[in-house]
N, C-alpha and C positions, 0 to 999 in steps of 0.2 A: 126585192127592193125594200129599202128602209126609208121610212118617211121621217124627215127631220126639218127643223126650222133653221134659218140662218143664225149662226152663233152657237148652235149645238155642237158638242163634241161627242161622237158616237164610236163604238167599236163595231167593225163590220168585217166579214170575210169578203175580200175583194173578188169581184167577178173576173172572168176571163175576157175582159174587154181589151181592145187594141192598146190603149194607154197602159193598163195594168200589166199586160204581157210585155210591152216594151220596157217598162220599169222593173220587170221580173218580180212582181209582187202578187200576181194573179193567184188566187186560191189561198192566200195567207190572211191571217186576221191582223188588222191594224186599226189604230185609232185615227179617226178622220174628223177634222174641224170643218164644218159647213160654212162657207163664205158666200157672199153675194155673187161672186163671179166664178165659183167652182168649189172644189173640195180639196183641202190641204191634207195630204197624208202626213202622219206624224210617226216618228220613231218611238221606241219604248220609253225614252227619257223626255218625250214631248217636243223634240226638235223637228222642224219641217224636213220631210223627206222629198227631195227633188222639187219639182214644180207642181202647182195645183193642177188637178185634172177636172174635167166637167163633172157635174153631179151624176149624170147617167153613167159615165165611165167608172165611177166609184160605187155604183149600185145604190145611189141615193135619189129619192124623189124629194126635191126641195119644195117645202110648203110656203116658201117666202118668209117674210118677217113674222116674228111671233106676234100674235094678236094682242092688242092692248086690252087689259081687263080694267073696267071702270069699277071704282069702289062704291 
């Protein structure tokens, strides 16, 4: 599992979850954009691939919003 904040774009090897198997991307390395309501899989050119999946289905532990850093 990869830990990421909402808004991050990370490269992951997708797990053999039900959603990834259905989309036929399980075991492949893809770029994923972490969104508040799930994870958007992206093609090599950055276009969305299908529909967003849950964070867990994409192998991501969402840490929520990035913490604010006071100066």
